[in-house]
C-alpha positions as CSV (number, residue, x, y, z in Angstrom):
1,X,9.9,-40.1,127.4
2,X,13.7,-39.4,127.1
3,X,14.8,-35.8,126.9
4,X,16.4,-34.8,123.6
5,X,20.1,-34.0,123.7
6,X,21.0,-30.4,124.2
7,X,21.6,-28.6,121.0
8,X,25.3,-28.0,120.4
9,X,26.5,-24.5,121.0
10,X,27.6,-22.8,117.8
11,X,31.3,-22.9,117.4
12,X,33.1,-19.6,117.9
13,X,36.0,-18.5,115.7
14,X,39.5,-19.2,116.8
15,X,40.1,-15.4,117.1
16,X,37.2,-14.9,119.4
17,X,38.2,-17.8,121.7
18,X,41.8,-16.6,121.7
19,X,40.8,-13.1,122.7
20,X,38.8,-14.4,125.6
21,X,41.7,-16.5,126.8
22,X,44.0,-13.5,126.6
23,X,41.5,-11.3,128.5
24,X,41.3,-14.0,131.2
25,X,45.1,-14.2,131.5
26,X,45.7,-10.4,131.6
27,X,43.0,-9.8,134.1
28,X,44.5,-12.2,136.6
29,X,41.4,-14.3,136.3
30,X,43.3,-17.6,136.8
31,X,43.6,-17.0,140.5
32,X,40.1,-18.2,141.4
33,X,38.9,-21.8,141.0
34,X,36.2,-20.5,138.6
35,X,38.8,-18.7,136.5
36,X,40.8,-21.9,136.2
37,X,37.7,-23.9,135.2
38,X,36.8,-21.3,132.6
39,X,40.4,-21.4,131.3
40,X,40.2,-25.2,130.9
41,X,36.9,-24.8,129.0
42,X,38.4,-22.2,126.7
43,X,41.3,-24.4,126.0
44,X,39.0,-27.2,124.9
45,X,37.0,-24.8,122.8
46,X,40.3,-23.4,121.3
47,X,41.5,-26.8,120.4
48,X,38.2,-27.6,118.6
49,X,38.4,-24.3,116.7
50,X,42.0,-25.1,115.6
51,X,40.8,-28.5,114.4
52,X,38.0,-26.8,112.5
53,X,40.4,-24.3,110.9
54,X,42.6,-27.2,109.8
55,X,39.6,-29.1,108.4
56,X,38.4,-26.0,106.4
57,X,41.9,-25.4,105.0
58,X,42.2,-29.0,103.7
């Protein structure tokens, strides 16, 4: 029996994602490989939030 796809994570607001990116940058968190991966994940989430804001505005 195939496993059902994972339920999508609820989208966070652009402001929340932006705040997490800023916190990562100001804490020096990009130094570690984990920090760089998290930054890349946040950028993807940020881009999706921007697209969502544009869609809602239209």
